[in-house]
C-alpha positions as CSV (number, residue, x, y, z in Angstrom):
1,X,-1.6,4.8,-8.4
2,X,-1.6,1.5,-7.2
3,X,-5.2,0.2,-6.5
4,X,-6.2,-0.4,-2.8
5,X,-8.8,0.9,-0.5
6,X,-7.2,4.0,0.1
7,X,-6.3,4.7,-3.4
8,X,-10.0,4.6,-4.1
9,X,-11.0,7.3,-1.6
10,X,-8.1,9.5,-2.6
11,X,-8.9,8.9,-6.7
12,X,-12.4,10.0,-6.0
13,X,-11.1,13.3,-3.9
14,X,-8.6,14.3,-6.8
15,X,-11.1,13.6,-9.4
16,X,-13.2,16.3,-7.7
17,X,-10.4,18.6,-8.0
18,X,-10.3,18.4,-11.6
19,X,-7.4,15.8,-11.8
20,X,-7.4,12.5,-14.3
21,X,-6.6,9.7,-11.9
22,X,-5.7,6.1,-13.0
23,X,-5.6,3.0,-10.6
24,X,-3.3,0.2,-11.4
25,X,-3.7,-3.3,-9.9
26,X,-0.7,-3.3,-7.4
27,X,0.2,-7.2,-8.7
28,X,1.2,-5.8,-12.0
29,X,3.1,-3.0,-10.7
30,X,5.1,-5.4,-8.2
31,X,6.7,-7.0,-11.5
32,X,8.8,-3.6,-12.0
33,X,10.1,-3.2,-8.3
34,X,13.7,-3.5,-8.4
35,X,14.9,-3.2,-5.0
36,X,13.6,-3.6,-1.5
37,X,10.0,-2.3,-0.7
38,X,9.9,1.1,0.2
39,X,7.9,4.4,-0.9
40,X,10.9,5.6,-3.6
41,X,11.1,2.3,-5.2
42,X,7.0,1.9,-5.1
43,X,7.0,5.5,-6.9
44,X,9.8,4.2,-9.5
45,X,7.8,1.1,-10.2
46,X,4.6,2.7,-10.8
47,X,6.4,5.3,-13.4
48,X,7.7,2.4,-15.0
49,X,4.8,0.6,-15.3
50,X,2.5,3.4,-16.4
51,X,4.4,3.4,-19.5
52,X,3.8,0.1,-20.7
53,X,1.3,0.0,-23.4
54,X,-0.2,-3.1,-22.2
55,X,-0.9,-1.9,-18.6
56,X,-4.8,-2.3,-17.3
57,X,-6.4,0.0,-15.4
58,X,-9.0,-0.2,-12.6
59,X,-12.3,1.5,-12.5
60,X,-12.3,3.8,-9.4
61,X,-14.9,2.6,-7.0
62,X,-17.6,4.6,-5.6
63,X,-18.1,4.9,-1.6
64,X,-21.1,2.7,-1.8
65,X,-19.2,0.0,-3.7
66,X,-16.4,-0.3,-1.4
67,X,-18.7,-0.5,1.6
68,X,-20.3,-3.3,0.2
69,X,-17.1,-5.2,-0.6
70,X,-16.1,-4.2,3.2
71,X,-19.3,-6.0,4.3
72,X,-18.6,-9.3,2.6
73,X,-16.8,-11.6,5.0
74,X,-14.6,-13.5,2.4
75,X,-13.9,-10.5,0.1
76,X,-10.3,-11.0,0.7
77,X,-9.8,-14.3,1.3
78,X,-9.1,-15.1,-2.4
79,X,-5.8,-12.9,-2.2
80,X,-4.5,-14.7,0.8
81,X,-1.5,-17.1,0.4
82,X,-2.1,-19.7,3.0
83,X,0.8,-22.2,1.6
84,X,3.4,-23.6,3.8
85,X,6.1,-20.5,3.4
86,X,3.5,-18.1,5.1
87,X,4.1,-17.8,8.5
88,X,0.6,-16.9,10.1
89,X,2.0,-15.3,13.3
90,X,1.0,-11.4,12.9
91,X,4.0,-9.2,12.7
92,X,3.3,-6.4,15.5
93,X,0.4,-4.2,15.3
94,X,0.5,-3.7,11.7
95,X,-1.6,-6.8,10.8
96,X,0.8,-8.0,8.3
97,X,1.9,-11.9,8.1
98,X,5.4,-12.8,7.9
99,X,6.9,-14.6,5.3
100,X,9.7,-17.4,6.3
101,X,12.5,-17.4,4.0
102,X,14.4,-20.8,3.2
103,X,17.6,-21.3,4.7
104,X,20.9,-23.0,3.5
105,X,20.2,-22.8,-0.1
């Protein structure tokens, strides 16, 4: 699975059921997405990425570790892109930022 907050939760739950779970950094999987971002394309990219011998895996965080990260006010600021190509307006209720494309080129 791609590593995200929800993936750590599900990894803990699936491990309790006896499954072997490995989490991959999302930035490493992104390179294998061939077309538009949707669930099917993400699943295909994960399958492609996991076969690579150089793929790195993320250790599953405990609930306590995740709680500590969420309390830190700047935990996600290093991942945010605040360059000129990012439109800081919020896209609806999803909370995602929109990226502006360049026209005329």
